[in-house]
VOGU-3710 file (C-alpha; in Angstrom, 3 decimals, decimal comma):
1> mavqtpqqrk> 78,934/126,894/86,765  78,972/129,517/84,041  77,553/128,897/80,607  80,185/128,021/78,045  80,479/129,679/74,692  80,580/127,395/71,649  84,299/128,150/71,246  85,004/127,186/74,877  82,922/124,024/74,539  84,811/123,042/71,386
11> gnlkyakree> 88,146/123,636/73,111  87,084/121,654/76,179  85,936/118,718/74,051  89,214/118,768/72,140  91,174/118,792/75,413  89,057/115,987/76,902  89,564/113,864/73,794  93,339/114,412/73,908  93,487/113,532/77,610  91,347/110,432/77,070
21> tkkgknlvkk> 93,838/109,056/74,557  96,644/109,459/77,105  94,975/107,368/79,816  96,771/104,135/80,578  99,837/105,024/78,555  103,246/105,410/80,118  105,051/108,653/79,569  108,109/108,138/77,398  111,092/110,193/78,425  113,585/110,882/75,696
31> saefkspltm> 117,115/110,318/76,862  119,293/113,227/75,894  122,545/112,540/74,118  125,602/112,671/76,333  127,236/116,063/76,233  130,739/116,450/77,528  131,199/119,120/80,187  134,251/120,322/78,236  133,951/121,865/74,798  136,094/120,895/71,835
41> gwflflgfll> 138,168/124,044/72,320  139,224/122,937/75,792  140,171/119,478/74,514  142,319/121,028/71,804  143,955/123,367/74,308  144,721/120,543/76,748  146,007/118,356/73,904  148,267/121,181/72,762  149,640/121,575/76,283  150,361/117,866/76,669
51> cggalfeilr> 151,672/117,130/73,170  153,455/120,460/72,831  155,197/119,970/76,162  156,225/116,452/75,207  157,550/117,679/71,851  159,663/120,397/73,475  160,945/117,899/76,018  162,025/115,486/73,256  163,758/118,323/71,408  165,524/119,346/74,628
61> vfkil> 166,723/115,793/75,269  168,284/115,553/71,792  169,859/119,018/72,196  168,123/120,422/69,148  166,917/123,450/71,093
//
C-alpha cells in the first residue's frame, strides 16, 4: 500500500467518519410529488374543445346560430 499524504489521510478519515454515522440507519427515500403526464396547457385545450363544442351545440339547438 502506498504512503498517504496528510491531505489524503484527512480526507479518508472524514469519509470513514461519515460512513460510520450511516451504519445501521435505513435510507430514507423522498417520495416525489405526483406530476400529471399532461401539462396545464393540454387540460385547457381539452376543456376548450369539450365546453366550446357543448356551447356551440346548445346555440345550434336554440337556433341562435
